[in-house]
Steps between C-alpha positions, in 0.01 A plus 500: 500500500583378849776680681645315796617692807868456404453662158547875475211668323617691196260787559642559848765703318356850439722556197368184330143605582560845349663353192214257432235769554689741270512236226126435542409870506615552140250246372165611363218488759310249289793257465428151629780271616451129541695324773435142400262318730474805728279678244504826308548837665479867406795732552332656803422163659865401462624826651264442795640146542856629494420767759334247731774242443254215443574180307413654162729796570782265599454291187504810280815627676672166429400521134617859466835437668562190287422700186739776606775246572459339160496843332822592680666178383400564137625859510832395656581260216 
């Protein structure tokens, strides 16, 4: 995922970073998550990516935030 210099990185927000890591930390250590063409990752690899703020961490943050938004919309109805 390319992020141009005018786009704010999602993981620059500490609260988002904490939220994503908290959601990952409840998964079993041997859980594997596939992120499409990026590959498959363990829980610990994803937590490391979120902490470092790399492209995989950013992609996962986008996915998690989108899921939370859709969950909120379904609950509000």
